[in-house]
MDTraj code that builds the backbone (N, CA, C; nanometers):
import mdtraj as md
import numpy as np

residues = "UNK UNK UNK UNK UNK UNK UNK UNK UNK UNK UNK UNK UNK UNK UNK UNK UNK UNK UNK UNK UNK UNK UNK UNK UNK UNK UNK UNK UNK UNK UNK UNK UNK UNK UNK UNK UNK UNK UNK UNK UNK UNK UNK UNK UNK UNK UNK UNK UNK UNK UNK UNK UNK UNK UNK UNK UNK UNK UNK UNK UNK UNK UNK UNK UNK UNK UNK UNK UNK UNK UNK UNK UNK UNK UNK UNK UNK UNK UNK UNK UNK UNK UNK UNK UNK UNK UNK UNK UNK UNK UNK UNK UNK UNK UNK UNK UNK UNK UNK UNK UNK UNK UNK UNK UNK UNK UNK UNK UNK UNK UNK UNK UNK UNK UNK UNK UNK UNK UNK UNK UNK UNK UNK UNK UNK UNK UNK UNK UNK UNK UNK UNK UNK UNK UNK UNK UNK UNK UNK UNK UNK UNK UNK UNK UNK UNK UNK UNK UNK UNK UNK UNK UNK UNK UNK UNK UNK UNK UNK UNK UNK UNK UNK UNK UNK UNK UNK UNK UNK UNK UNK UNK UNK UNK UNK".split()
xyz = np.array([
    [0.0817, -0.1183, 0.0000],
    [0.0000, 0.0000, 0.0000],
    [0.0870, 0.1259, 0.0000],
    [0.1934, 0.1267, 0.0839],
    [0.2818, 0.2416, 0.0846],
    [0.3491, 0.2582, -0.0502],
    [0.3808, 0.1443, -0.1097],
    [0.4475, 0.1488, -0.2377],
    [0.3547, 0.2071, -0.3451],
    [0.2313, 0.1737, -0.3455],
    [0.1349, 0.2221, -0.4436],
    [0.1130, 0.3722, -0.4258],
    [0.0967, 0.4195, -0.3046],
    [0.0777, 0.5624, -0.2794],
    [0.2017, 0.6418, -0.3226],
    [0.3195, 0.5853, -0.2952],
    [0.4435, 0.6505, -0.3355],
    [0.4552, 0.6568, -0.4874],
    [0.4165, 0.5507, -0.5556],
    [0.4215, 0.5460, -0.7022],
    [0.3246, 0.6469, -0.7632],
    [0.2070, 0.6537, -0.7049],
    [0.1077, 0.7491, -0.7564],
    [0.1560, 0.8923, -0.7354],
    [0.2061, 0.9221, -0.6171],
    [0.2559, 1.0557, -0.5866],
    [0.3721, 1.0926, -0.6802],
    [0.4640, 1.0007, -0.7010],
    [0.5779, 1.0257, -0.7892],
    [0.5310, 1.0486, -0.9323],
    [0.4372, 0.9702, -0.9769],
    [0.3819, 0.9865, -1.1126],
    [0.3136, 1.1217, -1.1296],
    [0.2385, 1.1643, -1.0283],
    [0.1718, 1.2951, -1.0348],
    [0.2724, 1.4100, -1.0387],
    [0.3775, 1.4007, -0.9583],
    [0.4807, 1.5058, -0.9598],
    [0.5528, 1.5121, -1.0951],
    [0.5803, 1.3956, -1.1526],
    [0.6450, 1.3929, -1.2845],
    [0.5549, 1.4544, -1.3921],
    [0.4260, 1.4198, -1.3873],
    [0.3315, 1.4774, -1.4845],
    [0.3191, 1.6285, -1.4662],
    [0.3114, 1.6713, -1.3408],
    [0.3021, 1.8145, -1.3121],
    [0.4269, 1.8878, -1.3603],
    [0.5448, 1.8310, -1.3350],
    [0.6705, 1.8913, -1.3812],
    [0.6762, 1.8999, -1.5326],
    [0.6335, 1.7940, -1.6009],
    [0.6325, 1.7931, -1.7477],
    [0.5363, 1.8983, -1.8006],
    [0.4206, 1.9091, -1.7383],
    [0.3223, 2.0078, -1.7797],
    [0.3758, 2.1506, -1.7629],
    [0.4409, 2.1762, -1.6515],
    [0.4978, 2.3089, -1.6277],
    [0.6079, 2.3420, -1.7284],
    [0.6931, 2.2462, -1.7582],
    [0.8004, 2.2682, -1.8553],
    [0.7422, 2.2934, -1.9944],
    [0.6415, 2.2150, -2.0340],
    [0.5795, 2.2329, -2.1655],
    [0.5128, 2.3699, -2.1755],
    [0.4465, 2.4130, -2.0704],
    [0.3821, 2.5452, -2.0704],
    [0.4856, 2.6559, -2.0811],
    [0.5945, 2.6434, -2.0088],
    [0.7003, 2.7449, -2.0142],
    [0.7620, 2.7519, -2.1528],
    [0.7822, 2.6383, -2.2164],
    [0.8392, 2.6377, -2.3521],
    [0.7447, 2.7032, -2.4508],
    [0.6149, 2.6757, -2.4394],
    [0.5176, 2.7374, -2.5299],
    [0.5118, 2.8882, -2.5098],
    [0.5190, 2.9348, -2.3857],
    [0.5162, 3.0785, -2.3587],
    [0.6388, 3.1473, -2.4164],
    [0.7566, 3.0876, -2.4019],
    [0.8785, 3.1486, -2.4541],
    [0.8779, 3.1532, -2.6059],
    [0.8318, 3.0464, -2.6717],
    [0.8322, 3.0458, -2.8178],
    [0.7301, 3.1434, -2.8730],
    [0.6162, 3.1582, -2.8066],
    [0.5162, 3.2521, -2.8561],
    [0.5605, 3.3959, -2.8338],
    [0.6383, 3.4231, -2.7288],
    [0.6859, 3.5593, -2.7044],
    [0.7904, 3.6000, -2.8060],
    [0.8719, 3.5070, -2.8516],
    [0.9770, 3.5399, -2.9470],
    [0.9208, 3.5690, -3.0846],
    [0.8113, 3.5021, -3.1224],
    [0.7605, 3.5128, -3.2582],
    [0.6588, 3.6237, -3.2766],
    [0.6095, 3.6834, -3.1701],
    [0.5081, 3.7868, -3.1848],
    [0.5712, 3.9246, -3.1739],
    [0.5198, 4.0150, -3.2556],
    [0.5612, 4.1549, -3.2479],
    [0.4563, 4.2291, -3.1664],
    [0.4994, 4.3312, -3.0955],
    [0.3986, 4.4088, -3.0234],
    [0.3114, 4.4841, -3.1243],
    [0.1858, 4.4509, -3.1298],
    [0.0946, 4.5113, -3.2250],
    [0.0118, 4.6186, -3.1562],
    [-0.0115, 4.7261, -3.2289],
    [-0.0952, 4.8328, -3.1768],
    [-0.2397, 4.8025, -3.2104],
    [-0.3272, 4.8406, -3.1234],
    [-0.4685, 4.8251, -3.1526],
    [-0.5089, 4.9294, -3.2559],
    [-0.6255, 4.9114, -3.3123],
    [-0.6733, 5.0050, -3.4139],
    [-0.6923, 5.1447, -3.3564],
    [-0.7395, 5.1524, -3.2334],
    [-0.7599, 5.2837, -3.1727],
    [-0.6265, 5.3524, -3.1448],
    [-0.5238, 5.2756, -3.1060],
    [-0.3914, 5.3342, -3.0834],
    [-0.3314, 5.3821, -3.2147],
    [-0.3504, 5.3044, -3.3216],
    [-0.3012, 5.3462, -3.4537],
    [-0.3708, 5.4745, -3.4994],
    [-0.5000, 5.4821, -3.4772],
    [-0.5742, 5.6020, -3.5159],
    [-0.5289, 5.7227, -3.4345],
    [-0.5021, 5.7023, -3.3067],
    [-0.4530, 5.8121, -3.2223],
    [-0.3156, 5.8587, -3.2692],
    [-0.2275, 5.7644, -3.3049],
    [-0.0951, 5.8019, -3.3566],
    [-0.1064, 5.8807, -3.4857],
    [-0.1977, 5.8395, -3.5741],
    [-0.2149, 5.9128, -3.7004],
    [-0.2649, 6.0547, -3.6744],
    [-0.3552, 6.0695, -3.5806],
    [-0.4081, 6.2024, -3.5476],
    [-0.2981, 6.2911, -3.4885],
    [-0.2175, 6.2366, -3.3990],
    [-0.1076, 6.3127, -3.3389],
    [-0.0071, 6.3537, -3.4464],
    [0.0241, 6.2606, -3.5381],
    [0.1180, 6.2928, -3.6454],
    [0.0642, 6.4004, -3.7381],
    [-0.0660, 6.3979, -3.7648],
    [-0.1211, 6.5024, -3.8507],
    [-0.1126, 6.6390, -3.7828],
    [-0.1329, 6.6428, -3.6514],
    [-0.1176, 6.7690, -3.5783],
    [0.0276, 6.8146, -3.5785],
    [0.1207, 6.7200, -3.5628],
    [0.2626, 6.7552, -3.5677],
    [0.3020, 6.8067, -3.7051],
    [0.2540, 6.7397, -3.8101],
    [0.2859, 6.7855, -3.9463],
    [0.2363, 6.9274, -3.9687],
    [0.1165, 6.9576, -3.9200],
    [0.0615, 7.0924, -3.9359],
    [0.1472, 7.1943, -3.8610],
    [0.1931, 7.1591, -3.7430],
    [0.2754, 7.2543, -3.6679],
    [0.4113, 7.2726, -3.7324],
    [0.4663, 7.1672, -3.7914],
    [0.5948, 7.1808, -3.8594],
    [0.5821, 7.2678, -3.9836],
    [0.4728, 7.2577, -4.0551],
    [0.4549, 7.3430, -4.1724],
    [0.4492, 7.4895, -4.1321],
    [0.3864, 7.5155, -4.0195],
    [0.3769, 7.6531, -3.9725],
    [0.5129, 7.7061, -3.9281],
    [0.6000, 7.6196, -3.8848],
    [0.7321, 7.6624, -3.8373],
    [0.8388, 7.6559, -3.9451],
    [0.7988, 7.6264, -4.0679],
    [0.8890, 7.6213, -4.1815],
    [0.9973, 7.5145, -4.1665],
    [0.9721, 7.4017, -4.2276],
    [1.0627, 7.2869, -4.2203],
    [1.1995, 7.3147, -4.2799],
    [1.2073, 7.4096, -4.3722],
    [1.3376, 7.4384, -4.4338],
    [1.4405, 7.4804, -4.3299],
    [1.3980, 7.5515, -4.2276],
    [1.4912, 7.5962, -4.1243],
    [1.5510, 7.4761, -4.0524],
    [1.4697, 7.3735, -4.0283],
    [1.5190, 7.2539, -3.9609],
    [1.6294, 7.1886, -4.0431],
    [1.6074, 7.1738, -4.1738],
    [1.7068, 7.1080, -4.2588],
    [1.8302, 7.1941, -4.2811],
    [1.8116, 7.3230, -4.2944],
    [1.9279, 7.4107, -4.3079],
    [2.0126, 7.4090, -4.1814],
    [1.9479, 7.4109, -4.0673],
    [2.0199, 7.4071, -3.9402],
    [2.0949, 7.2752, -3.9242],
    [2.0287, 7.1634, -3.9547],
    [2.0940, 7.0324, -3.9434],
    [2.2124, 7.0219, -4.0381],
    [2.1939, 7.0647, -4.1618],
    [2.3025, 7.0588, -4.2601],
    [2.4177, 7.1493, -4.2187],
    [2.3862, 7.2663, -4.1694],
    [2.4897, 7.3600, -4.1250],
    [2.5704, 7.3020, -4.0087],
    [2.5023, 7.2429, -3.9107],
    [2.5723, 7.1853, -3.7957],
    [2.6586, 7.0663, -3.8368],
    [2.6089, 6.9862, -3.9302],
    [2.6870, 6.8718, -3.9790],
    [2.8125, 6.9216, -4.0499],
    [2.7981, 7.0231, -4.1333],
    [2.9135, 7.0759, -4.2071],
    [3.0163, 7.1384, -4.1129],
    [2.9708, 7.2096, -4.0119],
    [3.0637, 7.2682, -3.9154],
    [3.1409, 7.1598, -3.8411],
    [3.0711, 7.0540, -3.8003],
    [3.1381, 6.9434, -3.7310],
    [3.2365, 6.8731, -3.8249],
    [3.1990, 6.8608, -3.9532],
    [3.2897, 6.7979, -4.0497],
    [3.4169, 6.8795, -4.0666],
    [3.4042, 7.0117, -4.0723],
    [3.5234, 7.0961, -4.0871],
    [3.6153, 7.0822, -3.9657],
    [3.5587, 7.0807, -3.8472],
    [3.6393, 7.0662, -3.7258],
    [3.7101, 6.9313, -3.7244],
    [3.6373, 6.8262, -3.7624],
    [3.6966, 6.6919, -3.7609],
    [3.8000, 6.6729, -3.8711],
    [3.7825, 6.7381, -3.9845],
    [3.8822, 6.7278, -4.0913],
    [4.0137, 6.7921, -4.0484],
    [4.0043, 6.9047, -3.9784],
    [4.1265, 6.9669, -3.9255],
    [4.1935, 6.8744, -3.8242],
    [4.1135, 6.8108, -3.7395],
    [4.1681, 6.7198, -3.6385],
    [4.2257, 6.5946, -3.7032],
    [4.1675, 6.5517, -3.8148],
    [4.2163, 6.4325, -3.8843],
    [4.3577, 6.4549, -3.9380],
    [4.3866, 6.5776, -3.9800],
    [4.5217, 6.6090, -4.0281],
    [4.6215, 6.6117, -3.9121],
    [4.5756, 6.6528, -3.7955],
    [4.6641, 6.6635, -3.6792],
    [4.6954, 6.5269, -3.6179],
    [4.6123, 6.4325, -3.6375],
    [4.6324, 6.2990, -3.5812],
    [4.4999, 6.2272, -3.5731],
    [4.5051, 6.0970, -3.5720],
    [4.3834, 6.0181, -3.5768],
    [4.3599, 5.9508, -3.4416],
    [4.3354, 6.0312, -3.3383],
    [4.3205, 5.9794, -3.2024],
    [4.1756, 5.9954, -3.1546],
    [4.1226, 5.8919, -3.0893],
    [3.9848, 5.9007, -3.0398],
    [3.9630, 6.0127, -2.9374],
    [4.0670, 6.0483, -2.8623],
    [4.0509, 6.1536, -2.7614],
    [4.0154, 6.2872, -2.8269],
    [4.0561, 6.3053, -2.9511],
    [4.0257, 6.4298, -3.0207],
    [3.8759, 6.4445, -3.0446],
    [3.8109, 6.3353, -3.0795],
    [3.6662, 6.3399, -3.1033],
    [3.5935, 6.3712, -2.9732],
    [3.6405, 6.3127, -2.8643],
    [3.5780, 6.3409, -2.7342],
    [3.5829, 6.4898, -2.7019],
    [3.6987, 6.5523, -2.7238],
    [3.7110, 6.6933, -2.6877],
    [3.6450, 6.7850, -2.7904],
    [3.6439, 6.7459, -2.9179],
    [3.5893, 6.8332, -3.0219],
    [3.4383, 6.8209, -3.0407],
    [3.3828, 6.7033, -3.0141],
    [3.2397, 6.6820, -3.0384],
    [3.1636, 6.6566, -2.9078],
    [3.2032, 6.5555, -2.8339],
    [3.1246, 6.5136, -2.7173],
    [3.1258, 6.6175, -2.6066],
    [3.2406, 6.6750, -2.5776],
    [3.2527, 6.7693, -2.4654],
    [3.2594, 6.9140, -2.5120],
    [3.1851, 6.9474, -2.6160],
    [3.1904, 7.0851, -2.6661],
    [3.0499, 7.1368, -2.6945],
    [3.0413, 7.2675, -2.7076],
    [2.9135, 7.3298, -2.7411],
    [2.8706, 7.2968, -2.8836],
    [2.9678, 7.2777, -2.9738],
    [2.9309, 7.2443, -3.1120],
    [2.8652, 7.1059, -3.1174],
    [2.9065, 7.0144, -3.0310],
    [2.8414, 6.8841, -3.0234],
    [2.6983, 6.8959, -2.9737],
    [2.6777, 6.9835, -2.8758],
    [2.5419, 7.0061, -2.8260],
    [2.4529, 7.0640, -2.9357],
    [2.5047, 7.1592, -3.0111],
    [2.4277, 7.2190, -3.1200],
    [2.3953, 7.1154, -3.2269],
    [2.4923, 7.0284, -3.2564],
    [2.4700, 6.9210, -3.3533],
    [2.3581, 6.8296, -3.3050],
    [2.3614, 6.7936, -3.1792],
    [2.2587, 6.7063, -3.1222],
    [2.1203, 6.7689, -3.1366],
    [2.1049, 6.8940, -3.0962],
    [1.9724, 6.9569, -3.1009],
    [1.9219, 6.9721, -3.2441],
    [2.0084, 7.0045, -3.3371],
    [1.9665, 7.0181, -3.4769],
    [1.9234, 6.8831, -3.5339],
    [2.0022, 6.7790, -3.5086],
    [1.9674, 6.6468, -3.5604],
    [1.8445, 6.5903, -3.4910],
    [1.8295, 6.6171, -3.3632],
    [1.7115, 6.5692, -3.2912],
    [1.5844, 6.6311, -3.3497],
    [1.5869, 6.7599, -3.3770],
    [1.4704, 6.8254, -3.4392],
    [1.4404, 6.7639, -3.5750],
    [1.5459, 6.7347, -3.6520],
    [1.5264, 6.6765, -3.7838],
    [1.4631, 6.5373, -3.7719],
    [1.5148, 6.4528, -3.6819],
    [1.4607, 6.3177, -3.6667],
    [1.3200, 6.3186, -3.6072],
    [1.2889, 6.4158, -3.5238],
    [1.1535, 6.4256, -3.4700],
    [1.0546, 6.4634, -3.5809],
    [1.0948, 6.5529, -3.6683],
    [1.0104, 6.5872, -3.7830],
    [0.9941, 6.4658, -3.8734],
    [1.1013, 6.3908, -3.8926],
    [1.0950, 6.2715, -3.9771],
    [1.0005, 6.1684, -3.9190],
    [0.9971, 6.1571, -3.7872],
    [0.9064, 6.0625, -3.7236],
    [0.7612, 6.0994, -3.7540],
    [0.7299, 6.2255, -3.7542],
    [0.5929, 6.2696, -3.7826],
    [0.5550, 6.2464, -3.9283],
    [0.6507, 6.2547, -4.0203],
    [0.6224, 6.2422, -4.1625],
    [0.6541, 6.1030, -4.2171],
    [0.6940, 6.0089, -4.1333],
    [0.7335, 5.8754, -4.1794],
    [0.6192, 5.8083, -4.2551],
    [0.6574, 5.7367, -4.3613],
    [0.5576, 5.6715, -4.4450],
    [0.5223, 5.5317, -4.3964],
    [0.6147, 5.4656, -4.3300],
    [0.5906, 5.3297, -4.2806],
    [0.6254, 5.3223, -4.1319],
    [0.5794, 5.2154, -4.0694],
    [0.6102, 5.1956, -3.9275],
    [0.7595, 5.1696, -3.9068],
    [0.8251, 5.1062, -4.0035],
    [0.9693, 5.0805, -3.9928],
    [1.0472, 5.2125, -3.9950],
    [1.0074, 5.3021, -4.0858],
    [1.0718, 5.4337, -4.0906],
    [1.0498, 5.5081, -3.9604],
    [0.9285, 5.5043, -3.9114],
    [0.8955, 5.5732, -3.7865],
    [0.9827, 5.5210, -3.6722],
    [0.9957, 5.3896, -3.6633],
    [1.0762, 5.3303, -3.5562],
    [1.2239, 5.3684, -3.5707],
    [1.2743, 5.3677, -3.6939],
    [1.4157, 5.4013, -3.7164],
    [1.4434, 5.5473, -3.6821],
    [1.3568, 5.6372, -3.7269],
    [1.3768, 5.7791, -3.6988],
    [1.3597, 5.8087, -3.5504],
    [1.2626, 5.7439, -3.4874],
    [1.2418, 5.7645, -3.3443],
    [1.3607, 5.7118, -3.2642],
    [1.4202, 5.6013, -3.3097],
    [1.5366, 5.5462, -3.2403],
    [1.6555, 5.6407, -3.2477],
    [1.6628, 5.7215, -3.3517],
    [1.7739, 5.8158, -3.3654],
    [1.7612, 5.9339, -3.2699],
    [1.6464, 5.9521, -3.2077],
    [1.6310, 6.0597, -3.1095],
    [1.6653, 6.0119, -2.9687],
    [1.6917, 5.8828, -2.9539],
    [1.7214, 5.8266, -2.8231],
    [1.8713, 5.8057, -2.8060],
    [1.9273, 5.8176, -2.6912],
    [1.8681, 5.8576, -2.5647],
    [1.8403, 6.0075, -2.5619],
    [1.7552, 6.0464, -2.4713],
    [1.7075, 6.1838, -2.4642],
    [1.8001, 6.2696, -2.3777],
    [1.9284, 6.2620, -2.4062],
    [2.0282, 6.3403, -2.3342],
    [2.1403, 6.3737, -2.4310],
    [2.1844, 6.4967, -2.4283],
    [2.2886, 6.5400, -2.5223],
    [2.4135, 6.4550, -2.5103],
    [2.4672, 6.4452, -2.3913],
    [2.5926, 6.3720, -2.3711],
    [2.5789, 6.2248, -2.4064],
    [2.4699, 6.1628, -2.3633],
    [2.4514, 6.0205, -2.3921],
    [2.4362, 5.9949, -2.5418],
    [2.3624, 6.0828, -2.6108],
    [2.3444, 6.0663, -2.7551],
    [2.4776, 6.0825, -2.8275],
    [2.5526, 6.1849, -2.7909],
    [2.6831, 6.2065, -2.8548],
    [2.7777, 6.0902, -2.8257],
    [2.7743, 6.0390, -2.7038],
    [2.8593, 5.9251, -2.6705],
    [2.8179, 5.8008, -2.7479],
    [2.6885, 5.7819, -2.7660],
    [2.6391, 5.6657, -2.8398],
    [2.6918, 5.6659, -2.9828],
    [2.6971, 5.7830, -3.0454],
    [2.7337, 5.7896, -3.1860],
    [2.8806, 5.8214, -3.2124],
    [2.9509, 5.8781, -3.1138],
    [3.0876, 5.9225, -3.1407],
    [3.1926, 5.8700, -3.0441],
    [3.1555, 5.8151, -2.9302],
    [3.2522, 5.7739, -2.8277],
    [3.3463, 5.6668, -2.8824],
    [3.4734, 5.6902, -2.8643],
    [3.5744, 5.5927, -2.9040],
    [3.6086, 5.5914, -3.0518],
    [3.5444, 5.6778, -3.1299],
    [3.5754, 5.6783, -3.2729],
    [3.6875, 5.7774, -3.3022],
    [3.7582, 5.7508, -3.4073],
    [3.8641, 5.8406, -3.4523],
    [3.8000, 5.9527, -3.5334],
    [3.8728, 6.0587, -3.5641],
    [3.8138, 6.1647, -3.6466],
    [3.7607, 6.1141, -3.7806],
    [3.8299, 6.0190, -3.8430],
    [3.7796, 5.9671, -3.9706],
    [3.6524, 5.8848, -3.9497],
    [3.6424, 5.8111, -3.8389],
    [3.5198, 5.7379, -3.8076],
    [3.4042, 5.8315, -3.7773],
    [3.4329, 5.9398, -3.7075],
    [3.3297, 6.0388, -3.6776],
    [3.2830, 6.1082, -3.8062],
    [3.3753, 6.1285, -3.8997],
    [3.3375, 6.1878, -4.0285],
    [3.2413, 6.0964, -4.1046],
    [3.2644, 5.9658, -4.0984],
    [3.1725, 5.8740, -4.1665],
    [3.0357, 5.8730, -4.0971],
    [3.0322, 5.8889, -3.9650],
    [2.9038, 5.8994, -3.8940],
    [2.8303, 6.0263, -3.9368],
    [2.9041, 6.1359, -3.9523],
    [2.8419, 6.2608, -3.9976],
    [2.7904, 6.2479, -4.1412],
    [2.8607, 6.1722, -4.2240],
    [2.8140, 6.1489, -4.3606],
    [2.6818, 6.0721, -4.3583],
    [2.6696, 5.9769, -4.2661],
    [2.5437, 5.9029, -4.2505],
    [2.4308, 5.9975, -4.2101],
    [2.4593, 6.0888, -4.1181],
    [2.3579, 6.1856, -4.0783],
    [2.3201, 6.2767, -4.1948],
    [2.4176, 6.3144, -4.2759],
    [2.3901, 6.3982, -4.3931],
    [2.3024, 6.3232, -4.4930],
    [2.3284, 6.1943, -4.5131],
    [2.2442, 6.1138, -4.6023],
    [2.1026, 6.1027, -4.5470],
    [2.0903, 6.0837, -4.4161],
    [1.9576, 6.0806, -4.3540],
    [1.8849, 6.2126, -4.3750],
    [1.9569, 6.3213, -4.3649],
    [1.8973, 6.4539, -4.3852],
    [1.8391, 6.4650, -4.5263],
    [1.9122, 6.4163, -4.6242],
    [1.8648, 6.4202, -4.7630],
    [1.7417, 6.3319, -4.7816],
    [1.7456, 6.2115, -4.7266],
    [1.6329, 6.1183, -4.7395],
    [1.5088, 6.1750, -4.6696],
    [1.5263, 6.2270, -4.5508],
    [1.4128, 6.2823, -4.4756],
    [1.3543, 6.4030, -4.5481],
    [1.4389, 6.4862, -4.6035],
    [1.3912, 6.6025, -4.6785],
    [1.3057, 6.5586, -4.7975],
    [1.3479, 6.4523, -4.8661],
    [1.2688, 6.4003, -4.9783],
    [1.1349, 6.3451, -4.9326],
    [1.1343, 6.2761, -4.8177],
    [1.0084, 6.2202, -4.7658],
    [0.9124, 6.3324, -4.7308],
    [0.9620, 6.4355, -4.6673],
    [0.8750, 6.5442, -4.6231],
    [0.8245, 6.6289, -4.7405],
    [0.9059, 6.6453, -4.8413],
    [0.8689, 6.7311, -4.9539],
    [0.7758, 6.6646, -5.0543],
    [0.7384, 6.5381, -5.0339],
    [0.6488, 6.4691, -5.1283],
    [0.5135, 6.5332, -5.1318],
])
top = md.Topology()
chain = top.add_chain()
for i, resn in enumerate(residues, 1):
    res = top.add_residue(resn, chain, resSeq=i)
    for name in ("N", "CA", "C"):
        top.add_atom(name, md.element.get_by_symbol(name[0]), res)
traj = md.Trajectory(xyz[None], top)
């Protein structure tokens, strides 16, 4: 009798353990394969907010945003080109871009440009990419994310990427 009760108890624990493991595996696989989807009402709210943002950007003249971004990129490129001739050391980028007022100005100009791009994005992928370029929401952290540890020539290639984004965003907005 003791043996039968022990066998039944052991069998129940094994079944319970198997059931728990199977449930955990199903939960993990379903979480990996699903994307966070917005409800229809959330999508409609986002579209309404974007239309209000687009209207406000038109009133504030979008050309100023692109001229400012392009100007800040060109100024940073000139500073980095001079530093590239002097030597190709990462510490130069830290002092010329990350820890300077010109880096702060570059951040604010590019942030405004990417925020406008988020409002005018044509697809959800574009919206996510442009919104990701505004993060983190701190001047120093953003500059460190994009320029920390890079040499002047590496920083120049990052600025070229920002310049290409500026051109692409300008085309999207001007459609």
